[in-house]
N, C-alpha and C positions, 0 to 999 in steps of 0.2 A: 086218625091214622098215627100210629106210634112212630117215634124217631128210630132210625137205624141204630143198632147197638154196635159200637166200635170196640173191638177187642184186639189187643196187641198179641201177636203170635210170637211169644218169647222163644219157643223152640226153633222157629224158622230163623229168627234173628241170631240165635246161638249158632245155628249151622252156618249162617253167613259169616259170622265172626271166625268160626273155626276154619272155614274155607280160606278166608283171608290169611289166617295164621299159617295154615298148611302150605299155601302158595308161597308165602314169604320164606318159610323154612326151606322149601324145595329150591327156590331160586337162590337163597343164600348158600345152600350146599353146592349147587351148580357153579355159583360164583367162586366158591372156595376151590372146587376141583379145577376150574379153569385157571385160576391163579397159580395153583400148584403145577399144572401142566406147562404154563408159561415159564415158570421159574426153572423147570428142567430144560426147556428149550433155550432159555437165555443163558444158562450155565454151560454152554458149549454144544447143546443139542442141535442148534440151527444157527448158522452164521451167514453173513452176506448182506447185500443191500436190501433184498426182499424181506429178510427177517427184521431188519431195523425199521422198515416202513410198517410192517405188520405190528410189531410191538408198540410203536408210537401210536398207531391208530387205536389199538386195544386200550392203551393207557389213557389216551386223550378223550376217546368217545365211548367205546363199548362198555368197559368196566364201570366208569362213572354212571352210565345210563342204567346198568344192572343194579348198582347200589341204590340209585334213586328209586327204582321200581320196588326193591326190597323195602326201603324205608316207607314208601307210599302204602304198600300192603300192610305193613306193621301198624302204620298210623290208622289205616282203615279198620283194622281189627279193634284197635283201641277205641276209636270213635263209635263203632257199632256197640261195643260193650258199654260205653258211656250212655248211649241212647237207651239201652236196656235198663241201666240203673236209674236214669232220670224218669223213664216211664213207670218203672216199678214204684218209685217213690211217689210219683203223682197219683197212681192208683191207690196206694196205701193211704195217702193223705185224704183222697176223696172218699174213701171207705170209712174213715174214722168216725164221722157223725152217725153212720148207720150201725156202728159197732158199740155205740154208747161211750165213745172216747172223745175228749176235746180235740179240736183241730189245732194245728201248729199255730203258735203265737198266743194261744189262750193259756193262762197259768196251769201248769201240769201237763201241757201238750208237748208235741214233739220238739218244739223249739227250745224247751227247757231241759230236754234230756241231754246229758253230757255225751252220750254215745250216738246221737242222731246223725244220720248221713246228710250230705248236702251242705255242710258248713264250709267255712273258708279255711279249714284245717290244712296244715302243711306237714310234710314229712319232717323228721328231725334234721337239724342243720348238720352238714358234714363236718368232721373234725380233721384237720390237716394230718397227713400220715406221719409227719415228724413228731406230732404230739401223741401218736399211738405206739410207734415202735421205739419206745424209750423206757428207761427203768421205772419211772413214776407210774406210767400207765400199766405196765406189765405187773408191777408190784401190787397195784390196786386190783388187778384181775384175780389174784390168787384167792381161792375160796369164796369168791363173790358169786352168789346165786343169780340165776336168770329167771325172772318171774315167768311162770307158765311151763317150765321144763318138766317133762313127764306127765303133763296134763293130757288126759285121754281125748278131750275135745280138741285141743290144739293139734295133737298128733293126727287125729282124723281129718282136721282141716288141711294140714300140710299134705296129706295123701291126696285129698280131693284136688288141691291146687296143682299137684304134680301131674295131673292128667289134663283132660279137656272138660272142665266143669260147665254145666248149663248155667244160665243166669241165676236160677234158684239155688243151685249148689254153690255158686260163687258167693252169693249173698249170705248163705248160712255159714260158709267157711270163714268169711271175714268177720262175722258176728262171733263165731267161736274163738277166733284169734283175739279179738278185742276183749272178750270176757276173760280168757286165760291170761292175757298180758296185763289186764287192768288199764287198758288204754282206750280212749274214746274211739268209737266206731269210725268217725270221720277221719281221724288220724291214721287208722289202719288202712282205710280206703286210699288215702293220699300216699301212704307207703307202698301199697300194692301197685298203684298206677306208676309210681316211680320205679318200682321193681321191674315192671314190664319194659320200661324204657332202657333200664340198665341191662336186662337180659338180651335185648336186641343189640345194644352196644357191644356187649361181650361177644356175641356171635360174629359181628362184623370184624372186630379187632382180632379175635381169635382166628378167624378164617384168613385174614390178611397176613397174620404172623405164622400161619402153618400149624396152629394149635387146634386140637380136635374139639375143644369145648367141654362143658361139664358132663359128668357121667351120672346117670340116675342112680340113686342108692339101691343096692340089692339087699332087700330086707330079709331074704333067706340067709345070706351070709352075715348080716348085721341086724338081727331082729330087734335089738334094744337101742338102736342109735337114733332113729327118727324122733325128733323132739326132745332129745336128751340134753342134759346140761352141757356136755362137750360140744354137741352140734350147735346149740344156741350160743355157746361161748364163742365159737368160731363166727357165727352169724353176728354176734355183738361187735367183733373186731371189724369185719367187713362192713357191717351196717353203719358203724360209727364213721368209717372212712367215706362211705357213699351217701350217707344221709337217709337210711331206711331202718325199719324195725329189725331186730335180730332174727326174727322168723324169716323175713324175706332175704336177709343177708345170707342165711344158711341155705335157702332154696336156690340161690344163684349158683351154688356149688355144693350139692347135698352130701358129698363124701368128705368135705372139708372138716378137718379135725381128726379124721382117722389117720393113723400113722402108716404110711406106705403109699402105693400108687393106686388111686381110685378105690375100687372095691377089694382089690387084692392088698389088704392092709389089716392092721390090728387096732382094735378099740381098747386103749389103755384105760385103767381106772380113772375116775373123775379128777382126783387130786394127784396124779402121778406127774413128775417133772417132764418126762418124755411126752406125755399127753399135752401139757401146756406148750411145749416146743412145737408139737404137731399143729396146734391151733394157730399159732403166730406164723409159723413157717408156711403153712398152706395159705393163710390169709394174705401174707405178703406176696407170695408167688402168684396167687390168683389176681390180685389187684394190679400187679406189674404186667402180667401177660394178657389180661383181658380188659383192662381199663387204663393202661398206660400211666399208672401212678404208683408212687411208693418205692421202697428200696429193693423190691424183689426178694428172692429166696435168701439172699445175703442180708437178712433183715437187721442183723447186729452190726454190719459193716466191718466184720473182723476177718473175712476171707477174701483172698485175691483170686476169685473164681467167677465164672459166668453166672450172673445173678438171675438169669432166666431159667436156669437148669435146677430141677428139684434136688439134684445131688449136692448142690451148693447150700451152705448154711447149716448142714446137718452137724458137722463136727463142732463148730462154735456154739450152735444153738443148744445141743444136748448138754454140753459141758456147762453152759451158762445156767440152764434151768436146774441142773443137779446142784450146782453151787448155791444158787438163789434159794432153793428149797431145802438145803442142808442135807442132801443125800450123799453119802460117802461109801467107803468100803467096797465090797465086791460088786454091789449093784451099780455103783457109779463107774467102777473100772470097766465093767462089761458094756454098759450103755455108751460110755465115752469112747471105748474101743470101736464099737460099731459105728459111731458117728465119724471117727477118724478114718475107718475103712471106707465109708461112703465118700468121704472127701477125697481119698486117694483114687477112687474110681473116677471121679470127675477130673482129677489131674491126668489120669491115664487117657481119658477120652479127649481132653484138650491136647495132650501130647500127640496122640494119633492124628487128630485133625490137622495140627500144625505140621506134622511130618508129611502127611499126604499132600498138603499145600506145597511144601518145599519140594517134594518129589515131582509134582506136576509142573512146577515152575522150572525145575532142572531139566525135565524131559522136554519141555517146550523150548528151552534154550538150546538143547542138543539138536532138536529138529531144525531150528532156525539156523544153527551153525552148519549142519549137514547140508541144508538147502543152499546156503551161501557157498559152501565148498564145491558142490556139484556145478553150480552156476559158474564159478570161477574156472573149474577144471575143464568144463566142456562148453 
């Protein structure tokens, strides 16, 4: 009597992992909407002892419980994918002798391959943001190529990972990235796992701060941006700060490096000073708003404006890169003027906000004074 054949149902495991991810995303969105609704109520929409008790209970018990549930689902997705990876590696190793290949640990086997999975590889070590947003780092970035930029296999892999890949598709995509980047497969695997953690962190911090999160790249509007030098250059800056490969740094915010808001933006030439500004401006803003690190959009520290606003840093940044790259004349005049105009927009917004606050405070004082008068008079 033959032994039962045990076969891992990778498709079923992939669906389970996808379900965990979808549930985590849904609950995360619900958490974000709840926090936004609470913010409206707390800003004058609901007052009194009942409201205070409600908000205290939500902040003390309900919202932390929802966050823990989201974290648990994200961790379950990660563990399920790790089970798939381990089982695939075990099956591949068991099949090697039957394919005429030496087993791992034998000279020439899997253990000797620099790109083999299952090693103790770690993602790159993070670089402090103070060592990134400075003259030396930015000077070094000018004209620096990013290995793998424009590679068709890498672009295909990034598109695959932007969706919901099956275990087989995930394995192939990571192998394509490793080949294009010239990095051992195990290091790419480690970077990918760290990327998943950072993506979940960005979702939590973004929701708590009222930020909508990253926007998928619209390749109809930007057909040549995926996997381009500019996109991976942005990924290099973010990846250096967070300790992941540039590919995954760019995937955390796929429109990073485009000049403008999300997909409603312009792709400048690879070596254009405004393009370099766009890379560092977007990277600094993303790190600040979604990972609570770095200087924010005021990445040069030259503007007295709200560093969480994308309108901040434009005036100083564009002028800085024009000067650094020796651009003058009409081109510099126009781009510097645009940057100054954007800065004035932020100043106007700040003035309006401050004026509204002052008006509200004055109106509240008038109401309080009127109430005191009527109480005294009658």
